[in-house]
C-alpha positions as a Markdown table, in Angstrom:
| # | Residue | x | y | z |
|---|---|---|---|---|
| 1 | Met | 142.0 | 86.1 | 115.1 |
| 2 | Pro | 138.5 | 85.2 | 116.1 |
| 3 | Lys | 137.7 | 88.9 | 116.7 |
| 4 | Gln | 138.8 | 89.7 | 113.2 |
| 5 | Val | 136.7 | 87.0 | 111.7 |
| 6 | Asp | 133.7 | 88.2 | 113.6 |
| 7 | Tyr | 134.4 | 91.8 | 112.5 |
| 8 | Glu | 134.5 | 90.9 | 108.9 |
| 9 | Ser | 131.4 | 88.8 | 109.2 |
| 10 | Arg | 129.6 | 91.8 | 110.8 |
| 11 | Arg | 130.7 | 94.1 | 108.0 |
| 12 | Arg | 129.2 | 91.7 | 105.4 |
| 13 | Arg | 126.1 | 91.4 | 107.3 |
| 14 | Ile | 125.7 | 95.2 | 107.4 |
| 15 | Ala | 126.5 | 95.4 | 103.7 |
| 16 | Glu | 123.6 | 92.9 | 103.1 |
| 17 | Ala | 121.3 | 95.2 | 105.1 |
| 18 | Val | 122.6 | 98.2 | 103.0 |
| 19 | Cys | 121.7 | 96.4 | 99.9 |
| 20 | Leu | 118.2 | 95.5 | 101.0 |
| 21 | Leu | 117.5 | 99.1 | 102.0 |
| 22 | Ala | 119.1 | 100.4 | 98.8 |
| 23 | Asp | 116.8 | 98.2 | 96.8 |
| 24 | Glu | 113.8 | 99.6 | 98.6 |
| 25 | His | 114.7 | 103.3 | 98.9 |
| 26 | Gly | 117.8 | 103.8 | 96.7 |
| 27 | Pro | 121.3 | 104.5 | 98.2 |
| 28 | Glu | 120.5 | 108.1 | 99.1 |
| 29 | Gly | 117.6 | 106.8 | 101.3 |
| 30 | Val | 119.9 | 104.6 | 103.4 |
| 31 | Ser | 120.8 | 105.8 | 106.9 |
| 32 | Met | 123.1 | 104.1 | 109.4 |
| 33 | Arg | 120.3 | 103.9 | 112.0 |
| 34 | Asp | 118.1 | 102.0 | 109.5 |
| 35 | Val | 120.9 | 99.7 | 108.5 |
| 36 | Ala | 121.5 | 98.9 | 112.1 |
| 37 | Ala | 117.8 | 98.0 | 112.6 |
| 38 | Arg | 117.7 | 95.8 | 109.5 |
| 39 | Ala | 121.0 | 94.1 | 110.3 |
| 40 | Gln | 119.8 | 93.6 | 113.9 |
| 41 | Val | 122.8 | 95.1 | 115.4 |
| 42 | Ser | 123.3 | 98.3 | 117.4 |
| 43 | Leu | 124.0 | 101.7 | 115.8 |
| 44 | Gly | 127.3 | 101.7 | 117.8 |
| 45 | Ala | 128.2 | 98.4 | 116.1 |
| 46 | Val | 127.6 | 99.9 | 112.7 |
| 47 | Gln | 129.7 | 103.0 | 113.6 |
| 48 | Arg | 132.5 | 100.8 | 114.8 |
| 49 | Cys | 132.6 | 99.1 | 111.4 |
| 50 | Phe | 132.1 | 102.2 | 109.3 |
| 51 | Arg | 133.1 | 105.8 | 110.1 |
| 52 | Asn | 130.2 | 107.3 | 108.1 |
| 53 | Lys | 127.5 | 106.5 | 105.6 |
| 54 | Glu | 129.7 | 107.0 | 102.5 |
| 55 | Glu | 132.3 | 104.5 | 103.8 |
| 56 | Met | 129.4 | 102.0 | 104.4 |
| 57 | Leu | 128.0 | 102.5 | 101.0 |
| 58 | Leu | 131.5 | 102.0 | 99.4 |
| 59 | Phe | 131.9 | 98.8 | 101.2 |
| 60 | Ala | 128.4 | 97.6 | 100.0 |
| 61 | Val | 129.2 | 98.5 | 96.4 |
| 62 | Asp | 132.5 | 96.4 | 96.6 |
| 63 | His | 130.4 | 93.6 | 98.3 |
| 64 | Val | 128.0 | 93.4 | 95.5 |
| 65 | Gly | 130.7 | 93.5 | 92.9 |
| 66 | Glu | 132.8 | 90.9 | 94.6 |
| 67 | Arg | 129.7 | 88.6 | 94.8 |
| 68 | Ile | 129.2 | 88.9 | 91.0 |
| 69 | Thr | 132.9 | 88.3 | 90.4 |
| 70 | Gln | 132.9 | 85.2 | 92.5 |
| 71 | Arg | 130.1 | 83.7 | 90.5 |
| 72 | Val | 131.9 | 84.5 | 87.3 |
| 73 | Arg | 135.1 | 82.8 | 88.6 |
| 74 | Ala | 133.1 | 79.8 | 89.8 |
| 75 | Arg | 131.4 | 79.4 | 86.6 |
| 76 | Leu | 134.8 | 79.5 | 84.6 |
| 77 | Ala | 136.5 | 77.2 | 87.1 |
| 78 | Ala | 133.7 | 74.7 | 86.8 |
| 79 | Ser | 134.7 | 73.8 | 83.3 |
| 80 | Pro | 138.4 | 74.5 | 82.9 |
| 81 | Thr | 138.5 | 72.9 | 79.5 |
| 82 | Gln | 135.8 | 74.9 | 77.9 |
| 83 | Ser | 136.5 | 77.1 | 74.9 |
| 84 | Ala | 137.1 | 80.8 | 75.2 |
| 85 | Ala | 133.9 | 81.4 | 73.4 |
| 86 | Thr | 131.9 | 79.4 | 75.9 |
| 87 | Ala | 133.7 | 80.9 | 78.8 |
| 88 | Leu | 132.9 | 84.4 | 77.4 |
| 89 | Gly | 129.2 | 83.5 | 77.1 |
| 90 | His | 129.1 | 82.1 | 80.7 |
| 91 | Ala | 130.9 | 85.2 | 82.1 |
| 92 | Thr | 128.6 | 87.6 | 80.2 |
| 93 | Asp | 125.5 | 85.7 | 81.4 |
| 94 | Glu | 126.5 | 86.2 | 85.0 |
| 95 | Ile | 127.4 | 89.8 | 84.6 |
| 96 | Ala | 124.1 | 90.7 | 82.8 |
| 97 | Leu | 122.1 | 89.6 | 85.8 |
| 98 | Leu | 119.2 | 88.5 | 83.7 |
| 99 | Arg | 117.9 | 85.5 | 85.6 |
| 100 | Glu | 115.0 | 85.9 | 88.1 |
| 101 | Glu | 117.2 | 84.9 | 91.1 |
| 102 | His | 119.4 | 87.8 | 90.3 |
| 103 | Arg | 116.7 | 90.4 | 89.9 |
| 104 | Ala | 117.1 | 92.0 | 93.3 |
| 105 | Glu | 120.9 | 92.2 | 92.8 |
| 106 | Ala | 120.4 | 93.8 | 89.5 |
| 107 | Arg | 118.1 | 96.4 | 91.0 |
| 108 | Ile | 120.7 | 97.1 | 93.7 |
| 109 | Trp | 123.6 | 97.4 | 91.3 |
| 110 | Leu | 121.8 | 99.8 | 89.0 |
| 111 | Ala | 120.6 | 101.9 | 92.0 |
| 112 | Phe | 124.3 | 102.3 | 93.0 |
| 113 | Val | 125.1 | 103.1 | 89.3 |
| 114 | Ala | 122.5 | 105.8 | 89.2 |
| 115 | Gln | 123.8 | 107.4 | 92.5 |
| 116 | Ala | 127.3 | 107.2 | 91.2 |
| 117 | Ala | 126.4 | 109.6 | 88.4 |
| 118 | Val | 126.2 | 112.4 | 91.0 |
| 119 | Asn | 128.7 | 110.9 | 93.7 |
| 120 | Glu | 132.3 | 110.6 | 92.6 |
| 121 | Leu | 133.1 | 108.5 | 95.7 |
| 122 | Leu | 130.7 | 105.8 | 94.6 |
| 123 | Ala | 131.7 | 106.1 | 91.0 |
| 124 | Arg | 135.3 | 105.2 | 91.7 |
| 125 | Pro | 134.8 | 101.6 | 92.8 |
| 126 | Leu | 132.2 | 101.0 | 90.1 |
| 127 | Arg | 134.7 | 102.1 | 87.4 |
| 128 | Asn | 137.2 | 99.8 | 88.9 |
| 129 | Ser | 134.7 | 96.9 | 88.8 |
| 130 | Tyr | 133.8 | 97.7 | 85.1 |
| 131 | Glu | 137.5 | 97.9 | 84.2 |
| 132 | Ala | 138.2 | 94.5 | 85.8 |
| 133 | Leu | 135.2 | 92.9 | 83.9 |
| 134 | Gln | 136.4 | 94.6 | 80.6 |
| 135 | Asn | 139.9 | 93.2 | 81.0 |
| 136 | Leu | 138.4 | 89.7 | 81.6 |
| 137 | Phe | 136.4 | 90.1 | 78.2 |
| 138 | Val | 139.5 | 91.3 | 76.5 |
| 139 | Arg | 141.5 | 88.3 | 77.6 |
| 140 | Leu | 138.7 | 85.8 | 76.6 |
| 141 | Ile | 138.2 | 87.4 | 73.2 |
| 142 | Thr | 141.9 | 87.4 | 72.5 |
| 143 | Glu | 142.2 | 83.7 | 73.6 |
| 144 | Gly | 139.2 | 82.7 | 71.5 |
| 145 | Ala | 141.0 | 84.1 | 68.4 |
| 146 | Glu | 144.5 | 82.7 | 69.2 |
| 147 | Asn | 143.6 | 79.2 | 70.4 |
| 148 | Gly | 141.0 | 78.2 | 67.9 |
| 149 | Pro | 141.7 | 76.0 | 64.8 |
| 150 | Ala | 144.4 | 77.2 | 62.4 |
| 151 | Tyr | 142.0 | 79.2 | 60.2 |
| 152 | Glu | 140.7 | 81.0 | 63.3 |
| 153 | Arg | 144.2 | 82.1 | 64.6 |
| 154 | Thr | 144.1 | 85.8 | 64.2 |
| 155 | Ala | 144.0 | 88.7 | 66.6 |
| 156 | Pro | 140.6 | 90.4 | 67.0 |
| 157 | Pro | 140.3 | 93.7 | 65.1 |
| 158 | Asp | 140.3 | 95.6 | 68.4 |
| 159 | Pro | 139.9 | 93.5 | 71.6 |
| 160 | Gln | 139.3 | 96.7 | 73.7 |
| 161 | Val | 136.4 | 97.9 | 71.5 |
| 162 | Glu | 134.8 | 94.4 | 71.4 |
| 163 | Ala | 135.0 | 94.1 | 75.2 |
| 164 | Arg | 133.7 | 97.6 | 75.8 |
| 165 | Thr | 130.7 | 96.8 | 73.4 |
| 166 | Leu | 129.9 | 93.5 | 75.0 |
| 167 | Leu | 130.1 | 95.1 | 78.6 |
| 168 | Ala | 127.8 | 97.9 | 77.6 |
| 169 | Leu | 125.4 | 95.6 | 75.9 |
| 170 | Ala | 125.2 | 93.3 | 79.0 |
| 171 | Asp | 124.7 | 96.3 | 81.3 |
| 172 | Gly | 122.0 | 97.8 | 79.0 |
| 173 | Leu | 120.1 | 94.6 | 78.8 |
| 174 | Thr | 120.0 | 94.4 | 82.6 |
| 175 | Ser | 118.1 | 97.8 | 82.6 |
| 176 | His | 115.7 | 96.7 | 79.8 |
| 177 | Val | 114.7 | 93.6 | 81.6 |
| 178 | Leu | 114.2 | 95.4 | 84.9 |
| 179 | Met | 111.9 | 98.0 | 83.1 |
| 180 | Gly | 110.0 | 95.2 | 81.4 |
| 181 | His | 110.9 | 96.3 | 77.9 |
| 182 | Leu | 112.4 | 92.9 | 77.3 |
| 183 | Thr | 111.8 | 89.5 | 78.8 |
| 184 | Thr | 114.6 | 87.5 | 80.2 |
| 185 | Gly | 114.4 | 85.2 | 77.2 |
| 186 | Glu | 114.4 | 88.1 | 74.7 |
| 187 | Ala | 117.5 | 89.7 | 76.3 |
| 188 | Glu | 119.3 | 86.3 | 76.3 |
| 189 | Glu | 118.5 | 86.0 | 72.6 |
| 190 | Val | 120.1 | 89.4 | 71.9 |
| 191 | Leu | 123.1 | 88.5 | 74.0 |
| 192 | His | 123.5 | 85.1 | 72.2 |
| 193 | Ala | 123.2 | 86.7 | 68.8 |
| 194 | His | 125.9 | 89.3 | 69.6 |
| 195 | Leu | 128.3 | 86.6 | 70.8 |
| 196 | Val | 127.7 | 84.6 | 67.7 |
| 197 | Gly | 128.3 | 87.6 | 65.6 |
| 198 | Leu | 131.4 | 88.4 | 67.5 |
| 199 | Trp | 133.1 | 85.1 | 66.8 |
| 200 | Glu | 132.0 | 85.3 | 63.1 |
| 201 | Arg | 133.7 | 88.7 | 62.9 |
| 202 | Leu | 136.9 | 87.3 | 64.4 |
| 203 | Arg | 136.9 | 84.4 | 61.9 |
| 204 | Ala | 136.3 | 86.8 | 59.0 |
| 205 | Thr | 139.6 | 88.7 | 59.8 |
| 206 | Gln | 141.7 | 85.7 | 59.1 |
| 207 | Pro | 144.9 | 86.6 | 57.1 |
| 208 | Arg | 144.9 | 85.7 | 53.4 |
| 209 | Gly | 146.4 | 82.3 | 52.6 |
| 210 | Val | 145.3 | 80.7 | 55.9 |
| 211 | Val | 143.0 | 77.7 | 55.2 |
């Protein structure tokens, strides 16, 4: 058992080194030898953890995605009685990676996304991550419509479309902040305005006769 714990800890340490190098040179510029040097382990140790560079990159992608997902879960668990609307706002805020402390993570994530456009092996885990996030948005949007006051109890026009739109907006805002087109504050204003509009659209679809 201790060996297994040490092995997983080493894999995570290597994944962190991959992320740092991907931030500096892009995923295509990452080599197993450079990762070993950055992680301060031997090349043999890296090769015992990962059979090749692609397997190492795949693990790093999952590592970043899991780190973001854990923050979302922690944010939601911190206030279990919060409304679905508030929960959706918190989840979107974490996923958009707009805050300064998440800037490096945002660069790494988008570097992997760019590489995934020409690498199907990297694209698969990223699609899985986006699918999981979209499903979370669908659930929160549906709960927000169903669990509100009586006049708000109505299903969204299309939860999937609303979730896809919100996820695409959050992802796009990440890019605009990194490029300097928008400040963090401006991006947060856009996100807040969209969320307010979303709940207004849901209320506007109430059935006739409901007061």
